[in-house]
C-alpha positions as CSV (number, residue, x, y, z in Angstrom):
1,M,-5.3,-23.6,-4.7
2,S,-3.2,-20.6,-5.4
3,R,0.0,-19.9,-3.6
4,W,1.4,-16.5,-3.1
5,I,5.2,-16.3,-3.4
6,V,7.8,-13.6,-3.1
7,P,8.1,-12.0,-6.6
8,E,11.4,-11.9,-8.5
9,H,10.6,-8.7,-10.4
10,F,7.9,-6.1,-9.9
11,K,7.0,-2.4,-10.2
12,V,4.8,-0.7,-7.6
13,I,3.8,3.0,-7.4
14,L,3.3,4.0,-3.8
15,G,2.6,7.6,-3.0
16,G,3.9,9.1,-6.2
17,N,7.2,7.2,-6.1
18,T,8.1,4.1,-8.1
19,Y,9.6,1.0,-6.5
20,I,11.2,-1.6,-8.8
21,D,12.4,-4.9,-7.3
22,C,12.6,-3.5,-3.8
23,P,11.6,-6.4,-1.4
24,V,10.9,-3.9,1.4
25,I,9.3,-0.7,0.4
26,V,9.0,0.9,3.9
27,D,10.8,-0.4,7.0
28,Y,9.2,1.2,10.1
29,K,11.3,0.5,13.2
30,G,12.4,-2.9,11.8
31,Q,8.9,-3.9,10.5
32,S,8.2,-4.2,6.8
33,L,5.0,-2.2,6.2
34,F,4.2,-3.5,2.7
35,E,4.7,-7.1,1.8
36,L,4.6,-8.1,-1.9
37,R,3.6,-11.5,-3.2
38,R,2.9,-13.0,-6.6
39,S,0.3,-15.6,-7.3
40,D,1.9,-18.8,-8.8
41,T,-1.3,-19.5,-10.7
42,D,-2.0,-16.3,-12.6
43,G,1.2,-14.3,-12.0
44,Y,-0.7,-11.3,-10.5
45,L,1.2,-9.3,-7.9
46,G,-0.5,-8.8,-4.5
47,I,0.4,-6.4,-1.6
48,N,-0.3,-7.0,2.1
49,F,-0.5,-4.3,4.7
50,D,-2.5,-3.0,7.7
51,L,-4.0,0.5,8.0
52,Y,-4.4,2.1,11.4
53,G,-6.4,5.2,12.5
54,S,-4.9,8.1,14.6
55,E,-5.8,6.4,17.8
56,G,-3.8,3.3,16.9
57,K,-6.7,1.0,16.1
58,R,-6.6,-1.0,12.9
59,V,-9.1,0.3,10.4
60,G,-8.3,-1.9,7.4
61,T,-6.4,-5.0,6.4
62,V,-5.2,-5.6,2.8
63,R,-4.1,-9.1,1.7
64,N,-3.2,-9.9,-1.9
65,A,-4.3,-6.4,-2.8
66,L,-7.8,-6.9,-1.5
67,F,-9.5,-5.5,1.6
68,V,-10.2,-8.3,4.1
69,P,-13.5,-8.3,6.0
70,P,-14.8,-7.2,8.3
71,V,-14.5,-3.5,7.6
72,P,-14.6,-1.5,10.9
73,E,-17.7,0.5,11.7
74,G,-17.5,4.0,10.2
75,Y,-15.6,2.9,7.1
76,S,-16.8,1.6,3.6
77,V,-15.1,-0.3,0.9
78,Q,-15.8,0.3,-2.7
79,L,-15.0,-2.5,-5.1
80,G,-14.5,-2.2,-8.8
81,A,-12.6,-4.1,-11.5
82,D,-9.0,-3.9,-10.4
83,H,-9.8,-0.8,-8.2
84,Y,-10.5,-0.9,-4.5
85,T,-11.0,2.0,-2.1
86,L,-11.4,2.3,1.7
87,T,-13.3,5.5,2.8
88,E,-14.0,7.1,6.1
89,D,-17.8,7.5,6.2
90,A,-18.0,10.6,8.4
91,T,-15.7,12.7,6.3
92,G,-15.7,11.0,2.9
93,R,-11.9,11.0,3.1
94,V,-10.2,8.2,1.1
95,I,-8.0,6.3,3.5
96,C,-6.6,3.9,0.9
97,D,-6.9,3.4,-2.9
98,I,-5.5,0.4,-4.7
99,K,-5.3,0.1,-8.5
100,L,-4.2,-3.1,-10.1
101,R,-2.9,-3.9,-13.6
102,Q,-4.8,-1.9,-16.2
103,K,-6.0,0.7,-13.7
104,A,-2.5,1.4,-12.4
105,Q,-0.3,4.1,-14.0
106,S,2.0,3.2,-16.9
107,D,3.3,-0.4,-16.6
108,A,3.1,-0.7,-12.8
109,N,1.8,-3.9,-11.3
110,I,0.1,-2.0,-8.4
111,E,-0.5,1.6,-7.6
112,V,-1.4,2.5,-3.9
113,T,-2.3,5.7,-2.2
114,A,-2.9,5.6,1.6
115,E,-3.1,7.9,4.6
116,M,-2.1,5.6,7.4
117,Y,-0.9,5.8,11.0
118,M,1.3,3.4,12.7
119,P,0.1,1.8,16.0
120,D,2.2,4.4,17.9
121,G,0.5,7.3,16.1
122,F,3.2,8.2,13.5
123,L,1.4,9.4,10.3
124,L,2.5,8.3,6.8
125,R,0.8,9.9,3.8
126,F,1.1,8.2,0.4
127,A,-0.7,10.7,-1.7
128,P,-1.1,10.3,-5.5
129,E,1.7,12.7,-6.3
130,Q,4.0,12.4,-3.3
131,T,4.9,10.7,0.0
132,N,4.9,12.7,3.2
133,I,6.9,11.2,6.1
134,G,7.5,13.2,9.2
135,G,8.0,16.5,7.4
136,N,9.9,15.0,4.5
137,I,8.4,15.0,1.0
138,L,9.3,12.4,-1.6
139,R,8.0,13.0,-5.1
140,G,8.8,11.3,-8.5
141,N,11.6,9.1,-7.2
142,I,12.5,5.7,-8.6
143,F,13.9,3.2,-6.1
144,R,15.4,0.2,-7.7
145,N,16.9,-3.0,-6.2
146,C,16.9,-1.6,-2.6
147,G,17.0,-3.8,0.4
148,A,14.7,-1.3,2.1
149,A,13.8,1.7,0.0
150,I,12.6,3.8,2.9
151,K,13.8,3.1,6.5
152,I,12.2,4.9,9.5
153,N,13.7,4.3,12.9
């Protein structure tokens, strides 16, 4: 049975920004939004997080970089080799896109884009080229060895 442990070194691209060896990518009011773990059997990096809709209801759960069933009504998951997408059926809008290993940009372990709300309605947009947080735009930044790369109070 595979165990997932905290990785020593990793590189993740999230919303157009690169995070290298940052154990907490986003801290939202004291809660880590993205938890990274590495499999002790194959060395693959996984990411854990929850996605919420504008009304505060969870619309997706990601564990070890995979969507966890059941997918809420009105949403669809597309699965491919090292590429997973959660889409809103009514609009066709991609809520979350996860690329692993060879599908990720350059030498990143994982690349994630997501449009996600917090349970309190705060919107975070991690687009392919940039991150939008409360009117602030982060684009092309490299965060290295940060305790918490982005902290939102």
